[in-house]
PyMOL Python script that loads the backbone (N, CA, C, O; Angstrom):
from pymol import cmd

cmd.read_pdbstr("""\
ATOM      1  N   UNK A   1      62.539 124.746 110.382  1.00  0.00           N
ATOM      2  CA  UNK A   1      62.635 125.163 108.997  1.00  0.00           C
ATOM      3  C   UNK A   1      61.231 125.175 108.393  1.00  0.00           C
ATOM      4  O   UNK A   1      60.480 124.209 108.522  1.00  0.00           O
ATOM      5  N   UNK A   2      60.899 126.252 107.749  1.00  0.00           N
ATOM      6  CA  UNK A   2      59.549 126.354 107.200  1.00  0.00           C
ATOM      7  C   UNK A   2      59.430 125.546 105.910  1.00  0.00           C
ATOM      8  O   UNK A   2      60.431 125.159 105.307  1.00  0.00           O
ATOM      9  N   UNK A   3      58.219 125.307 105.512  1.00  0.00           N
ATOM     10  CA  UNK A   3      57.965 124.535 104.292  1.00  0.00           C
ATOM     11  C   UNK A   3      58.497 125.265 103.066  1.00  0.00           C
ATOM     12  O   UNK A   3      58.972 124.625 102.128  1.00  0.00           O
ATOM     13  N   UNK A   4      58.426 126.604 103.055  1.00  0.00           N
ATOM     14  CA  UNK A   4      58.917 127.378 101.911  1.00  0.00           C
ATOM     15  C   UNK A   4      60.432 127.226 101.780  1.00  0.00           C
ATOM     16  O   UNK A   4      60.939 127.027 100.675  1.00  0.00           O
ATOM     17  N   UNK A   5      61.157 127.317 102.891  1.00  0.00           N
ATOM     18  CA  UNK A   5      62.610 127.144 102.847  1.00  0.00           C
ATOM     19  C   UNK A   5      62.973 125.731 102.419  1.00  0.00           C
ATOM     20  O   UNK A   5      63.930 125.528 101.673  1.00  0.00           O
ATOM     21  N   UNK A   6      62.219 124.771 102.886  1.00  0.00           N
ATOM     22  CA  UNK A   6      62.472 123.386 102.523  1.00  0.00           C
ATOM     23  C   UNK A   6      62.289 123.174 101.016  1.00  0.00           C
ATOM     24  O   UNK A   6      63.116 122.536 100.365  1.00  0.00           O
ATOM     25  N   UNK A   7      61.202 123.713 100.475  1.00  0.00           N
ATOM     26  CA  UNK A   7      60.944 123.562  99.040  1.00  0.00           C
ATOM     27  C   UNK A   7      61.975 124.323  98.208  1.00  0.00           C
ATOM     28  O   UNK A   7      62.403 123.836  97.161  1.00  0.00           O
ATOM     29  N   UNK A   8      62.374 125.498  98.656  1.00  0.00           N
ATOM     30  CA  UNK A   8      63.402 126.262  97.940  1.00  0.00           C
ATOM     31  C   UNK A   8      64.720 125.496  97.910  1.00  0.00           C
ATOM     32  O   UNK A   8      65.426 125.511  96.902  1.00  0.00           O
ATOM     33  N   UNK A   9      65.049 124.832  99.002  1.00  0.00           N
ATOM     34  CA  UNK A   9      66.258 124.024  99.041  1.00  0.00           C
ATOM     35  C   UNK A   9      66.214 122.878  98.047  1.00  0.00           C
ATOM     36  O   UNK A   9      67.214 122.557  97.405  1.00  0.00           O
ATOM     37  N   UNK A  10      65.049 122.267  97.927  1.00  0.00           N
ATOM     38  CA  UNK A  10      64.909 121.173  96.969  1.00  0.00           C
ATOM     39  C   UNK A  10      64.973 121.681  95.534  1.00  0.00           C
ATOM     40  O   UNK A  10      65.553 121.025  94.668  1.00  0.00           O
ATOM     41  N   UNK A  11      64.385 122.836  95.280  1.00  0.00           N
ATOM     42  CA  UNK A  11      64.376 123.381  93.922  1.00  0.00           C
ATOM     43  C   UNK A  11      65.754 123.830  93.458  1.00  0.00           C
ATOM     44  O   UNK A  11      66.010 123.890  92.256  1.00  0.00           O
ATOM     45  N   UNK A  12      66.637 124.145  94.387  1.00  0.00           N
ATOM     46  CA  UNK A  12      67.987 124.558  94.007  1.00  0.00           C
ATOM     47  C   UNK A  12      68.746 123.432  93.310  1.00  0.00           C
ATOM     48  O   UNK A  12      69.708 123.685  92.584  1.00  0.00           O
ATOM     49  N   UNK A  13      68.320 122.201  93.529  1.00  0.00           N
ATOM     50  CA  UNK A  13      68.971 121.058  92.891  1.00  0.00           C
ATOM     51  C   UNK A  13      68.513 120.856  91.448  1.00  0.00           C
ATOM     52  O   UNK A  13      69.121 120.081  90.710  1.00  0.00           O
ATOM     53  N   UNK A  14      67.449 121.547  91.041  1.00  0.00           N
ATOM     54  CA  UNK A  14      66.924 121.378  89.692  1.00  0.00           C
ATOM     55  C   UNK A  14      67.834 122.041  88.679  1.00  0.00           C
ATOM     56  O   UNK A  14      68.324 123.148  88.902  1.00  0.00           O
ATOM     57  N   UNK A  15      68.053 121.375  87.584  1.00  0.00           N
ATOM     58  CA  UNK A  15      68.754 121.941  86.444  1.00  0.00           C
ATOM     59  C   UNK A  15      67.705 122.498  85.482  1.00  0.00           C
ATOM     60  O   UNK A  15      66.508 122.281  85.672  1.00  0.00           O
ATOM     61  N   UNK A  16      68.147 123.207  84.462  1.00  0.00           N
ATOM     62  CA  UNK A  16      67.216 123.783  83.496  1.00  0.00           C
ATOM     63  C   UNK A  16      66.386 122.688  82.821  1.00  0.00           C
ATOM     64  O   UNK A  16      65.208 122.889  82.528  1.00  0.00           O
ATOM     65  N   UNK A  17      67.000 121.538  82.580  1.00  0.00           N
ATOM     66  CA  UNK A  17      66.284 120.416  81.968  1.00  0.00           C
ATOM     67  C   UNK A  17      65.104 119.975  82.841  1.00  0.00           C
ATOM     68  O   UNK A  17      64.019 119.702  82.328  1.00  0.00           O
ATOM     69  N   UNK A  18      65.314 119.907  84.147  1.00  0.00           N
ATOM     70  CA  UNK A  18      64.244 119.497  85.064  1.00  0.00           C
ATOM     71  C   UNK A  18      63.101 120.510  85.061  1.00  0.00           C
ATOM     72  O   UNK A  18      61.931 120.129  85.085  1.00  0.00           O
ATOM     73  N   UNK A  19      63.436 121.787  85.032  1.00  0.00           N
ATOM     74  CA  UNK A  19      62.415 122.828  85.029  1.00  0.00           C
ATOM     75  C   UNK A  19      61.587 122.744  83.748  1.00  0.00           C
ATOM     76  O   UNK A  19      60.364 122.878  83.792  1.00  0.00           O
ATOM     77  N   UNK A  20      62.244 122.523  82.606  1.00  0.00           N
ATOM     78  CA  UNK A  20      61.525 122.407  81.333  1.00  0.00           C
ATOM     79  C   UNK A  20      60.637 121.168  81.311  1.00  0.00           C
ATOM     80  O   UNK A  20      59.556 121.198  80.724  1.00  0.00           O
ATOM     81  N   UNK A  21      61.074 120.084  81.938  1.00  0.00           N
ATOM     82  CA  UNK A  21      60.228 118.894  82.032  1.00  0.00           C
ATOM     83  C   UNK A  21      58.967 119.184  82.851  1.00  0.00           C
ATOM     84  O   UNK A  21      57.877 118.736  82.496  1.00  0.00           O
ATOM     85  N   UNK A  22      59.118 119.926  83.936  1.00  0.00           N
ATOM     86  CA  UNK A  22      57.959 120.300  84.756  1.00  0.00           C
ATOM     87  C   UNK A  22      57.016 121.191  83.952  1.00  0.00           C
ATOM     88  O   UNK A  22      55.798 121.028  84.024  1.00  0.00           O
ATOM     89  N   UNK A  23      57.574 122.135  83.182  1.00  0.00           N
ATOM     90  CA  UNK A  23      56.732 122.993  82.350  1.00  0.00           C
ATOM     91  C   UNK A  23      55.972 122.169  81.307  1.00  0.00           C
ATOM     92  O   UNK A  23      54.796 122.425  81.050  1.00  0.00           O
ATOM     93  N   UNK A  24      56.638 121.191  80.712  1.00  0.00           N
ATOM     94  CA  UNK A  24      55.974 120.324  79.740  1.00  0.00           C
ATOM     95  C   UNK A  24      54.848 119.520  80.376  1.00  0.00           C
ATOM     96  O   UNK A  24      53.780 119.361  79.786  1.00  0.00           O
ATOM     97  N   UNK A  25      55.089 119.018  81.575  1.00  0.00           N
ATOM     98  CA  UNK A  25      54.048 118.267  82.288  1.00  0.00           C
ATOM     99  C   UNK A  25      52.858 119.163  82.602  1.00  0.00           C
ATOM    100  O   UNK A  25      51.710 118.733  82.500  1.00  0.00           O
ATOM    101  N   UNK A  26      53.131 120.412  82.985  1.00  0.00           N
ATOM    102  CA  UNK A  26      52.044 121.345  83.276  1.00  0.00           C
ATOM    103  C   UNK A  26      51.235 121.648  82.012  1.00  0.00           C
ATOM    104  O   UNK A  26      50.011 121.768  82.073  1.00  0.00           O
ATOM    105  N   UNK A  27      51.907 121.772  80.880  1.00  0.00           N
ATOM    106  CA  UNK A  27      51.181 122.004  79.625  1.00  0.00           C
ATOM    107  C   UNK A  27      50.289 120.815  79.282  1.00  0.00           C
ATOM    108  O   UNK A  27      49.170 120.997  78.802  1.00  0.00           O
ATOM    109  N   UNK A  28      50.775 119.603  79.526  1.00  0.00           N
ATOM    110  CA  UNK A  28      49.959 118.418  79.271  1.00  0.00           C
ATOM    111  C   UNK A  28      48.735 118.374  80.180  1.00  0.00           C
ATOM    112  O   UNK A  28      47.648 118.000  79.742  1.00  0.00           O
ATOM    113  N   UNK A  29      48.908 118.751  81.430  1.00  0.00           N
ATOM    114  CA  UNK A  29      47.769 118.800  82.360  1.00  0.00           C
ATOM    115  C   UNK A  29      46.747 119.828  81.874  1.00  0.00           C
ATOM    116  O   UNK A  29      45.543 119.578  81.927  1.00  0.00           O
ATOM    117  N   UNK A  30      47.220 120.979  81.404  1.00  0.00           N
ATOM    118  CA  UNK A  30      46.300 122.002  80.891  1.00  0.00           C
ATOM    119  C   UNK A  30      45.554 121.506  79.650  1.00  0.00           C
ATOM    120  O   UNK A  30      44.374 121.809  79.480  1.00  0.00           O
ATOM    121  N   UNK A  31      46.226 120.751  78.789  1.00  0.00           N
ATOM    122  CA  UNK A  31      45.549 120.185  77.614  1.00  0.00           C
ATOM    123  C   UNK A  31      44.491 119.164  78.025  1.00  0.00           C
ATOM    124  O   UNK A  31      43.422 119.093  77.420  1.00  0.00           O
ATOM    125  N   UNK A  32      44.793 118.376  79.053  1.00  0.00           N
ATOM    126  CA  UNK A  32      43.807 117.417  79.554  1.00  0.00           C
ATOM    127  C   UNK A  32      42.582 118.148  80.091  1.00  0.00           C
ATOM    128  O   UNK A  32      41.450 117.744  79.827  1.00  0.00           O
ATOM    129  N   UNK A  33      42.806 119.219  80.841  1.00  0.00           N
ATOM    130  CA  UNK A  33      41.692 120.006  81.377  1.00  0.00           C
ATOM    131  C   UNK A  33      40.882 120.615  80.246  1.00  0.00           C
ATOM    132  O   UNK A  33      39.653 120.635  80.307  1.00  0.00           O
ATOM    133  N   UNK A  34      41.562 121.118  79.203  1.00  0.00           N
ATOM    134  CA  UNK A  34      40.861 121.710  78.062  1.00  0.00           C
ATOM    135  C   UNK A  34      40.029 120.656  77.323  1.00  0.00           C
ATOM    136  O   UNK A  34      38.950 120.962  76.815  1.00  0.00           O
ATOM    137  N   UNK A  35      40.530 119.414  77.263  1.00  0.00           N
ATOM    138  CA  UNK A  35      39.754 118.352  76.615  1.00  0.00           C
ATOM    139  C   UNK A  35      38.548 117.943  77.458  1.00  0.00           C
ATOM    140  O   UNK A  35      37.497 117.601  76.916  1.00  0.00           O
ATOM    141  N   UNK A  36      38.698 117.978  78.778  1.00  0.00           N
ATOM    142  CA  UNK A  36      37.589 117.593  79.655  1.00  0.00           C
ATOM    143  C   UNK A  36      36.513 118.661  79.720  1.00  0.00           C
ATOM    144  O   UNK A  36      35.330 118.350  79.864  1.00  0.00           O
ATOM    145  N   UNK A  37      36.926 119.936  79.613  1.00  0.00           N
ATOM    146  CA  UNK A  37      35.991 121.062  79.686  1.00  0.00           C
ATOM    147  C   UNK A  37      36.157 121.930  78.442  1.00  0.00           C
ATOM    148  O   UNK A  37      36.826 122.961  78.505  1.00  0.00           O
ATOM    149  N   UNK A  38      35.565 121.538  77.316  1.00  0.00           N
ATOM    150  CA  UNK A  38      35.795 122.261  76.059  1.00  0.00           C
ATOM    151  C   UNK A  38      35.283 123.706  76.071  1.00  0.00           C
ATOM    152  O   UNK A  38      35.711 124.507  75.240  1.00  0.00           O
ATOM    153  N   UNK A  39      34.387 124.054  76.984  1.00  0.00           N
ATOM    154  CA  UNK A  39      33.903 125.433  77.034  1.00  0.00           C
ATOM    155  C   UNK A  39      35.011 126.407  77.438  1.00  0.00           C
ATOM    156  O   UNK A  39      34.886 127.610  77.209  1.00  0.00           O
ATOM    157  N   UNK A  40      36.099 125.898  78.039  1.00  0.00           N
ATOM    158  CA  UNK A  40      37.247 126.744  78.371  1.00  0.00           C
ATOM    159  C   UNK A  40      37.852 127.318  77.097  1.00  0.00           C
ATOM    160  O   UNK A  40      38.339 128.449  77.094  1.00  0.00           O
ATOM    161  N   UNK A  41      37.822 126.542  76.012  1.00  0.00           N
ATOM    162  CA  UNK A  41      38.409 126.983  74.756  1.00  0.00           C
ATOM    163  C   UNK A  41      37.601 128.086  74.084  1.00  0.00           C
ATOM    164  O   UNK A  41      38.078 128.707  73.134  1.00  0.00           O
ATOM    165  N   UNK A  42      36.396 128.336  74.558  1.00  0.00           N
ATOM    166  CA  UNK A  42      35.560 129.383  73.983  1.00  0.00           C
ATOM    167  C   UNK A  42      35.838 130.756  74.586  1.00  0.00           C
ATOM    168  O   UNK A  42      35.216 131.739  74.184  1.00  0.00           O
ATOM    169  N   UNK A  43      36.761 130.841  75.545  1.00  0.00           N
ATOM    170  CA  UNK A  43      37.126 132.120  76.150  1.00  0.00           C
ATOM    171  C   UNK A  43      37.818 132.973  75.097  1.00  0.00           C
ATOM    172  O   UNK A  43      38.611 132.470  74.301  1.00  0.00           O
ATOM    173  N   UNK A  44      37.515 134.258  75.099  1.00  0.00           N
ATOM    174  CA  UNK A  44      38.127 135.183  74.147  1.00  0.00           C
ATOM    175  C   UNK A  44      39.645 135.188  74.298  1.00  0.00           C
ATOM    176  O   UNK A  44      40.167 135.129  75.411  1.00  0.00           O
ATOM    177  N   UNK A  45      40.345 135.259  73.172  1.00  0.00           N
ATOM    178  CA  UNK A  45      41.804 135.251  73.180  1.00  0.00           C
ATOM    179  C   UNK A  45      42.357 136.453  73.922  1.00  0.00           C
ATOM    180  O   UNK A  45      43.445 136.364  74.492  1.00  0.00           O
ATOM    181  N   UNK A  46      41.660 137.553  73.937  1.00  0.00           N
ATOM    182  CA  UNK A  46      42.148 138.772  74.598  1.00  0.00           C
ATOM    183  C   UNK A  46      42.202 138.615  76.107  1.00  0.00           C
ATOM    184  O   UNK A  46      43.073 139.201  76.750  1.00  0.00           O
ATOM    185  N   UNK A  47      41.298 137.843  76.690  1.00  0.00           N
ATOM    186  CA  UNK A  47      41.371 137.564  78.129  1.00  0.00           C
ATOM    187  C   UNK A  47      42.642 136.785  78.442  1.00  0.00           C
ATOM    188  O   UNK A  47      43.300 137.036  79.452  1.00  0.00           O
ATOM    189  N   UNK A  48      42.978 135.849  77.580  1.00  0.00           N
ATOM    190  CA  UNK A  48      44.188 135.057  77.793  1.00  0.00           C
ATOM    191  C   UNK A  48      45.446 135.899  77.604  1.00  0.00           C
ATOM    192  O   UNK A  48      46.433 135.705  78.315  1.00  0.00           O
ATOM    193  N   UNK A  49      45.421 136.832  76.651  1.00  0.00           N
ATOM    194  CA  UNK A  49      46.565 137.717  76.437  1.00  0.00           C
ATOM    195  C   UNK A  49      46.781 138.594  77.662  1.00  0.00           C
ATOM    196  O   UNK A  49      47.909 138.733  78.136  1.00  0.00           O
ATOM    197  N   UNK A  50      45.704 139.187  78.178  1.00  0.00           N
ATOM    198  CA  UNK A  50      45.802 140.028  79.373  1.00  0.00           C
ATOM    199  C   UNK A  50      46.289 139.208  80.564  1.00  0.00           C
ATOM    200  O   UNK A  50      47.139 139.674  81.323  1.00  0.00           O
ATOM    201  N   UNK A  51      45.773 138.011  80.738  1.00  0.00           N
ATOM    202  CA  UNK A  51      46.190 137.141  81.838  1.00  0.00           C
ATOM    203  C   UNK A  51      47.669 136.769  81.713  1.00  0.00           C
ATOM    204  O   UNK A  51      48.388 136.761  82.712  1.00  0.00           O
ATOM    205  N   UNK A  52      48.126 136.462  80.505  1.00  0.00           N
ATOM    206  CA  UNK A  52      49.531 136.123  80.293  1.00  0.00           C
ATOM    207  C   UNK A  52      50.429 137.306  80.636  1.00  0.00           C
ATOM    208  O   UNK A  52      51.483 137.128  81.246  1.00  0.00           O
ATOM    209  N   UNK A  53      50.022 138.503  80.249  1.00  0.00           N
ATOM    210  CA  UNK A  53      50.815 139.694  80.563  1.00  0.00           C
ATOM    211  C   UNK A  53      50.860 139.932  82.064  1.00  0.00           C
ATOM    212  O   UNK A  53      51.926 140.193  82.620  1.00  0.00           O
ATOM    213  N   UNK A  54      49.710 139.843  82.724  1.00  0.00           N
ATOM    214  CA  UNK A  54      49.666 140.067  84.170  1.00  0.00           C
ATOM    215  C   UNK A  54      50.504 139.039  84.925  1.00  0.00           C
ATOM    216  O   UNK A  54      51.203 139.387  85.877  1.00  0.00           O
ATOM    217  N   UNK A  55      50.438 137.789  84.511  1.00  0.00           N
ATOM    218  CA  UNK A  55      51.198 136.743  85.189  1.00  0.00           C
ATOM    219  C   UNK A  55      52.693 136.814  84.883  1.00  0.00           C
ATOM    220  O   UNK A  55      53.508 136.301  85.650  1.00  0.00           O
ATOM    221  N   UNK A  56      53.051 137.441  83.781  1.00  0.00           N
ATOM    222  CA  UNK A  56      54.449 137.526  83.404  1.00  0.00           C
ATOM    223  C   UNK A  56      55.178 138.762  83.891  1.00  0.00           C
ATOM    224  O   UNK A  56      56.395 138.854  83.733  1.00  0.00           O
ATOM    225  N   UNK A  57      54.466 139.718  84.481  1.00  0.00           N
ATOM    226  CA  UNK A  57      55.091 140.976  84.892  1.00  0.00           C
ATOM    227  C   UNK A  57      56.168 140.750  85.952  1.00  0.00           C
ATOM    228  O   UNK A  57      57.303 141.195  85.780  1.00  0.00           O
ATOM    229  N   UNK A  58      55.834 140.078  87.023  1.00  0.00           N
ATOM    230  CA  UNK A  58      56.811 139.895  88.110  1.00  0.00           C
ATOM    231  C   UNK A  58      58.044 139.108  87.670  1.00  0.00           C
ATOM    232  O   UNK A  58      59.162 139.561  87.918  1.00  0.00           O
ATOM    233  N   UNK A  59      57.888 137.953  87.030  1.00  0.00           N
ATOM    234  CA  UNK A  59      59.105 137.235  86.605  1.00  0.00           C
ATOM    235  C   UNK A  59      59.971 138.067  85.654  1.00  0.00           C
ATOM    236  O   UNK A  59      61.198 138.018  85.736  1.00  0.00           O
ATOM    237  N   UNK A  60      59.347 138.826  84.760  1.00  0.00           N
ATOM    238  CA  UNK A  60      60.121 139.631  83.831  1.00  0.00           C
ATOM    239  C   UNK A  60      60.851 140.756  84.558  1.00  0.00           C
ATOM    240  O   UNK A  60      62.000 141.060  84.238  1.00  0.00           O
ATOM    241  N   UNK A  61      60.191 141.373  85.532  1.00  0.00           N
ATOM    242  CA  UNK A  61      60.853 142.431  86.312  1.00  0.00           C
ATOM    243  C   UNK A  61      62.038 141.862  87.094  1.00  0.00           C
ATOM    244  O   UNK A  61      63.103 142.478  87.139  1.00  0.00           O
ATOM    245  N   UNK A  62      61.860 140.698  87.705  1.00  0.00           N
ATOM    246  CA  UNK A  62      62.957 140.078  88.440  1.00  0.00           C
ATOM    247  C   UNK A  62      64.108 139.709  87.507  1.00  0.00           C
ATOM    248  O   UNK A  62      65.276 139.844  87.870  1.00  0.00           O
ATOM    249  N   UNK A  63      63.774 139.247  86.319  1.00  0.00           N
ATOM    250  CA  UNK A  63      64.802 138.854  85.364  1.00  0.00           C
ATOM    251  C   UNK A  63      65.592 140.060  84.868  1.00  0.00           C
ATOM    252  O   UNK A  63      66.812 139.987  84.723  1.00  0.00           O
ATOM    253  N   UNK A  64      64.908 141.162  84.608  1.00  0.00           N
ATOM    254  CA  UNK A  64      65.567 142.332  84.021  1.00  0.00           C
ATOM    255  C   UNK A  64      66.295 143.189  85.045  1.00  0.00           C
ATOM    256  O   UNK A  64      67.279 143.844  84.701  1.00  0.00           O
ATOM    257  N   UNK A  65      65.841 143.202  86.288  1.00  0.00           N
ATOM    258  CA  UNK A  65      66.393 144.099  87.289  1.00  0.00           C
ATOM    259  C   UNK A  65      67.417 143.456  88.207  1.00  0.00           C
ATOM    260  O   UNK A  65      68.030 144.163  89.007  1.00  0.00           O
ATOM    261  N   UNK A  66      67.628 142.174  88.132  1.00  0.00           N
ATOM    262  CA  UNK A  66      68.599 141.530  89.032  1.00  0.00           C
ATOM    263  C   UNK A  66      69.678 140.844  88.247  1.00  0.00           C
ATOM    264  O   UNK A  66      70.583 140.249  88.831  1.00  0.00           O
TER     265      UNK A  66
END
""", "prot")
cmd.dss("prot")
cmd.show_as("cartoon", "prot")
cmd.util.cbc("prot")
cmd.orient("prot")
């Protein structure tokens, strides 16, 4: 069994609450990184908007088409 199949099997046990907790933890890690490296906050907002759109294309397509 490959590592990807193993991880997918474990993730199937997650409820929506567990996924939201992981997202919250990831946001906290990003805030810690932003506090440690304040020059990250000087990036133009438009770069972040473009990055958010690019990263959201695949999940949105999967959500809408399946």
